[in-house]
DOFI-628385 format. One record per residue (C-alpha): residue in one letter; x, y, z. Coordinates in steps of 0.1 Angstrom, whole numbers, padded with zeros to 4 digits, always signed. Example, Ala and Ser with C-alpha at 12.3 -4.5 7.8 and 13.67 -1.06 7.14 Angstrom:
// DOFI-628385
A+0123-0045+0078 S+0137-0011+0071 
***
This chain:
// DOFI-628385
M+0000+0000+0000 A+0013+0034-0009 K+0024+0058+0018 N-0006+0076+0034 P-0031+0064+0008 K-0065+0080+0007 W-0090+0061+0029 A-0116+0042+0010 T-0153+0042+0017 E-0152+0006+0026 E-0125+0012+0052 D-0145+0040+0068 N-0175+0018+0069 F-0155-0010+0086 L-0143+0016+0112 V-0178+0027+0119 A-0190-0009+0124 N-0160-0022+0144 Y-0138+0006+0160 S-0158+0013+0191 K-0160-0023+0205 A-0140-0048+0184 P-0106-0061+0196 K-0076-0043+0183 D-0063-0074+0164 H-0096-0078+0146 I-0095-0041+0134 L-0058-0044+0123 S-0065-0076+0104 G-0095-0059+0087 L-0074-0029+0077 K-0043-0045+0065 G-0015-0021+0058 R-0028+0005+0082 T-0010+0013+0114 W-0028+0015+0147 T-0018+0052+0149 A-0033+0059+0114 I-0065+0040+0123 C-0070+0060+0155 G-0064+0092+0136 R-0089+0083+0109 A-0115+0072+0134 S-0112+0106+0152 A-0115+0124+0119 I-0148+0107+0110 G-0162+0110+0145 V-0159+0074+0157 Y-0146+0068+0192 R-0133+0036+0208 L-0147+0023+0241 N-0123+0006+0265 Y-0126-0028+0250 F-0127-0057+0275 T-0127-0094+0265 E-0153-0117+0278 S-0128-0134+0300 E-0118-0101+0315 I-0154-0091+0322 L-0160-0125+0338 F-0130-0121+0360 I-0142-0087+0371 K-0177-0100+0380 N-0163-0130+0398 N-0139-0111+0419 C-0155-0076+0424 T-0166-0085+0460 S-0134-0101+0471 M-0108-0079+0454 T-0102-0042+0452 S-0104-0024+0418 K-0066-0020+0421 E-0060-0057+0426 I-0083-0066+0397 A-0065-0041+0375 E-0031-0056+0383 S-0044-0091+0377 I-0057-0084+0342 G-0030-0058+0332 R-0053-0027+0332 S-0051+0006+0349 R-0071+0010+0381 D-0092+0039+0366 V-0101+0019+0335 V-0112-0010+0356 A-0132+0012+0379 N-0150+0028+0349 K-0158-0006+0335 M-0172-0018+0368 L-0195+0013+0368 N-0206+0005+0332 L-0214-0030+0343 G-0235-0017+0372 I-0210-0027+0398 V-0208+0002+0423 R-0183-0002+0450 Q-0180+0020+0481 E-0144+0016+0489 N-0145+0025+0526 W-0152+0062+0522 S-0151+0078+0556 I-0175+0106+0567 Q-0145+0129+0569 D-0134+0122+0533 S-0170+0125+0520 N-0173+0159+0537 K-0140+0170+0522 L-0153+0160+0488 R-0185+0179+0493 D-0166+0210+0503 Y-0140+0210+0476 F-0160+0196+0447 G-0168+0224+0423 L-0141+0246+0438 Y-0113+0225+0424 D-0113+0199+0396 V-0112+0162+0403 E-0075+0159+0393 Y-0065+0185+0418 I-0086+0169+0445 A-0071+0135+0439 K-0036+0149+0440 N-0038+0174+0468 I-0070+0169+0489 L-0076+0132+0488 P-0043+0116+0477 N-0055+0082+0489 R-0083+0082+0463 T-0082+0077+0425 K-0100+0100+0401 S-0124+0073+0393 S-0131+0066+0429 I-0138+0103+0434 Y-0161+0104+0404 H-0181+0075+0417 Q-0184+0090+0451 C-0196+0122+0436 Q-0224+0102+0419 F-0232+0084+0451 L-0234+0117+0470 G-0254+0134+0442 L-0227+0161+0436 S-0225+0180+0404 K-0206+0212+0393 E-0238+0231+0399 T-0243+0217+0435 G-0206+0217+0444 R-0197+0253+0440 Y-0206+0277+0468 Q-0217+0312+0458 E-0201+0342+0475 E-0234+0354+0488 D-0242+0320+0503 L-0208+0318+0520 L-0212+0352+0536 E-0248+0345+0547 M-0239+0312+0563 L-0210+0328+0582 K-0232+0357+0593 I-0258+0333+0607 L-0232+0313+0626 A-0215+0344+0640 E-0249+0356+0653 K-0255+0322+0669 L-0221+0322+0686 E-0222+0359+0694 R-0186+0361+0681 T-0164+0354+0651 P-0162+0316+0644 T-0128+0300+0642 C-0118+0282+0611 A-0120+0248+0629 E-0156+0256+0639 L-0169+0261+0604 P-0172+0224+0594 K-0184+0215+0629 Y-0214+0237+0624 G-0221+0225+0589 L-0203+0253+0570 P-0177+0248+0542 Y-0141+0246+0553 S-0121+0279+0554 T-0105+0270+0521 S-0139+0278+0504 Y-0136+0314+0518 L-0099+0315+0507 R-0110+0305+0472 C-0137+0331+0469 F-0124+0360+0490 G-0086+0356+0493 S-0087+0347+0529 Y-0112+0338+0557 N-0103+0371+0574 T-0114+0391+0544 A-0148+0374+0545 C-0151+0383+0582 E-0141+0419+0573 L-0169+0421+0547 L-0194+0412+0574 G-0178+0436+0599 L-0167+0407+0622 D-0138+0412+0646 I-0105+0397+0634 N-0087+0379+0662 T-0054+0365+0649 T-0051+0342+0678 I-0081+0321+0670 F-0077+0314+0633 S-0055+0283+0636 Q-0060+0274+0599 T-0057+0308+0584 K-0024+0315+0566 Y-0006+0347+0576 Y+0023+0365+0562 Y+0048+0385+0582 S+0068+0416+0572 K+0105+0421+0579 N+0093+0440+0611 M+0071+0410+0620 D+0039+0429+0612 V+0010+0405+0606 C-0002+0407+0570 R-0034+0391+0558 S-0022+0386+0523 K+0009+0382+0502 S+0002+0416+0486 E+0001+0433+0521 Q+0034+0417+0529 I+0049+0430+0497 I+0037+0466+0503 T+0048+0466+0540 N+0083+0453+0531 F+0085+0480+0504 L+0078+0507+0531 I+0104+0492+0554 D+0130+0489+0526 N+0125+0525+0517 G+0125+0540+0552 I+0089+0550+0552 K+0075+0552+0587 Y+0040+0538+0593 L+0014+0525+0617 M-0005+0495+0606 D-0039+0480+0611 K-0054+0505+0636 P-0090+0517+0641 Y-0102+0546+0620 S-0118+0559+0652 S-0082+0568+0664 I-0078+0593+0636 C-0113+0604+0626 Q-0134+0631+0644 S-0166+0626+0624 G-0183+0599+0604 K-0193+0564+0612 C-0161+0545+0619 G-0176+0514+0634 R-0150+0487+0635 K-0132+0498+0603 R-0094+0498+0604 Y-0070+0514+0581 D-0041+0494+0565 W-0013+0519+0569 L-0009+0554+0583 F+0020+0576+0574 D+0033+0607+0592 G+0011+0637+0585 G-0021+0617+0586 V-0017+0600+0552 V-0039+0569+0550 V-0029+0540+0527 E-0055+0514+0518 Y-0049+0482+0497 F-0081+0475+0479 G-0074+0440+0467 L-0109+0427+0465 N-0126+0456+0448 R-0144+0433+0424 Y-0169+0422+0451 K-0200+0442+0458 K-0199+0441+0496 Y-0162+0450+0495 Q-0170+0479+0473 E-0195+0492+0498 R-0169+0491+0527 M-0143+0505+0503 A-0166+0535+0496 Q-0172+0540+0533 K-0135+0542+0540 I-0130+0567+0511 E-0159+0588+0525 L-0143+0587+0561 C-0111+0601+0548 K-0128+0627+0527 I-0150+0642+0556 N-0120+0641+0579 N-0096+0658+0554 L-0073+0628+0554 E-0051+0622+0524 L-0059+0587+0510 I-0036+0567+0488 Q-0055+0538+0472 V-0034+0508+0461 F-0048+0481+0438 D-0035+0449+0424 K-0022+0466+0393 D-0001+0489+0414 I+0019+0461+0432 L+0046+0461+0404 K+0050+0499+0405 L+0051+0508+0441 E+0081+0531+0435 K+0057+0554+0415 V+0028+0550+0440 F+0050+0561+0470 E+0074+0583+0450 K+0070+0614+0471 F+0076+0595+0504 I+0109+0578+0493 K+0139+0596+0506 S+0165+0603+0479 
***
């Protein structure tokens, strides 16, 4: 046969009739002179896709041993991958619950929809295969629509729990009271602290055992990597500052509430890092801080994500030559 000959109609018809289920040897013998790579490429081009073909003896082995062997052991016995065997078992109507603990199931409920299955299998549930996670999602009735928490839902659940406890909940308490893990708040808001700030809840750094903090060169507590970068820039350039103090300490009028400024320079210059300005509730608090500075005649420097790489320009007039 000539190199890369044009595919005949008869060959395409043979592919349509046999490619999805027939054994590989049967297909090769029916298309003599064609390589398996060429056959796969042609099948894809005409819209024919191959199912994971199992011989009758393999299927019989799976059915006879599905209750006494794990899917991994079955896969090793017949020379298949564990995921392929698990999928075949599902197609055969064999659903196995491979000792999913309540804790693992709760983790899956919390992370599914926020991360893809591959990430969950690798980082969240490393003792589970992707197929096992897919099957458990079906068992739990999870889908992408049910798995992802909306920002409004996360804030509303946190608000209700805070009112019930009459204080800010700790990260460890969230799943205890049926809320998503703090990682869901990290995913949506950048940190659990930020979600608390949006609701006007007190931030107590001693109780958030699972919240990640960053520290400046002066050991200031920073609630994000961006805050750490900005604070270290101020330190490196000799700019004196106070950090994370109540607005009530510098404002004579206006509703300060529990609002706190990010940094305060000599001369009453306020610096705010508005890193979550894409959120509606954050925009409301952001506008309140801007108004506070305006009615109290305080100079306000607003820093956004786009400014992180040009802090020299933002703080140019405060940098000593």
